[in-house]
Every structure is written in C-alpha cells, then in structure tokens.
N, C-alpha and C positions, 0 to 999 in steps of 0.2 A: 671739497675745500681743498685749495692748493697746499702743497706740503711746505711752501714758503710762507704761508699765512703768519706763523709766529715771528718770522724774521721780519716781515713788513710791520707788524705790530710793535716790535721791539725797536726798529729803526724809527718809525713814526713817534713812538713815546719819547725816545731820546732827543730828536729833533725838536719836537713840540715843548718839551721841558726847557730846553735851552732858548726857545723863542717866546717862551710865556703863553703858548697856545695850548688850549685844552679842547677835547672833543670825542667824537665817536667815529668808528668806521664799521660799516654794516657790509657783510658779504652775502648778497642775495642772488643765489641761484647763477653764480658766474659774473654778477655785476657788483661793483663796489658803490656804496652811497656813503659820503664822508660829511661830516659836521664839524665845522671848526670854529672857534671862537677865541677872541683876544683883541689886542690892540689892531685897529682897523689896518695900519700899514704892515704890521707882521702877517696878518691873515691874507691880505691882498699879494704881499710877496710870496708867500707859501703857494697860494693858488696859481700864481703865474709859473712858478716853478712846476707845479704838477702839470699844468697845461702842456708845458713844452718838454716834459719828461717822455722820451719815446716808449716807456712802458705803459703809458696811458694812451687810451683812444677814445673818442666820442665823449669828451669831457663836457659837461653841462652844468652851469650854475644855476641852481633852483631858486635860492634865496639869498639876498645879500641885505640884511638889516643891522641897525644898531640894537643892542640889547642892554638892559639896565643891570642885569647881573647874569653870571655864566649858569648854564644849565648843568654842565659838568666839570665843576670847579676841582673836583679830585682826580680827574683822569685826564693825563697827558695824552693819553689814547685809550681807548677800549674798543673791543671787537664784538660785534653782534652777527650771529649766523642764523640762517633759516631754521625753524622748527614749526611744530604745528601752532604754538602760541604766537610766534611772531607772524606767521601767515595769516592767522586770524585777525590780528590787530591791522596787518596791511589791508585786508578785505574790508574792514570797517571804515578805512579812510578812502578807499578805492574801490567802491563796490561794483563798478562797471569794467574793472581791469581783471586781466590774468595777473598772475604772480610776476608781472614785468615791471622793474623798476623804472625803466625807460618809458613806460605808458602811465606811469603814476602821475597824479595831479601835483604839480610843483607847489602849489598853495598849501598842500596837505602836509608838506614835508616836515615843518616844525612841531606840528601837532603829533604827526606820526612818530617822530622821534622821541618826543616826550613820553608818549604812550609806551613805545619799547623800552625806554629807560627804566620803567617800573618793573620790567620782567627780570628774572634772576640769572638769565643765560649770557651774561656779559663776561668776556674773558679780559682780565687786565694783567700787567706784567708788575 
C-alpha cells in the first residue's frame, strides 16, 4: 500500500464532504476502484477532474446509474484494501478472472462493492 494512501483518503474525504459526495475507495493490488454517489452534476464534475488529473492513468467508468438512496451515506470516503476475505468476495463475482480489477466484469461492480461494504476492514477518517 502506498505510504500516501492516508493522505489520499483524507483529501478525498474533505473534498467529498464539501461537494456532498459519498463513496468508497478500494486499493486492489496497485489499482484503485472508486465508487462515488451524490448529485449527478457534482459526481460528473468530480469524475471529469479525476480523468484529467495527471496522477491518474487508465481511468475507466464502469457504471453510471441513478440510485434511489445512497449506499454509503455516512462515508464521505472510506478505504478498502485487499485481504483474504476481499479476494474471496472478488472471486465470487469474477470467477474466471485473476485478481485483476481491470479484468473484472463491470456489471458486477455495484454488487461487488455492496458485498465488500459488509466486511469490517474499511478505513475511515
């Protein structure tokens, strides 16, 4: 895990709080997977900013849906990292894949994140 991950989590939490965005950040074997929820215009603007940020590469939008209620209303941002339980859950939703987030089925992302959200190893600030 990068040494600056807590800095990333802190900055994202602070920014998201101001923007009214909630969500989850997953650090999976060197790859970030981020789930954002909030007003469509705020989320779209933040995603555009992420896409153009030179610290990010190979950004890929997996799902863009309207939701009736937030999945993570108490988290301006929380962090999940790989462990045996999160890998086991990943394999349930992506049985034909290695632990490669880029090779994961995009359609499984919402259900995968929901299953992960029930695990206890989330870091929040």
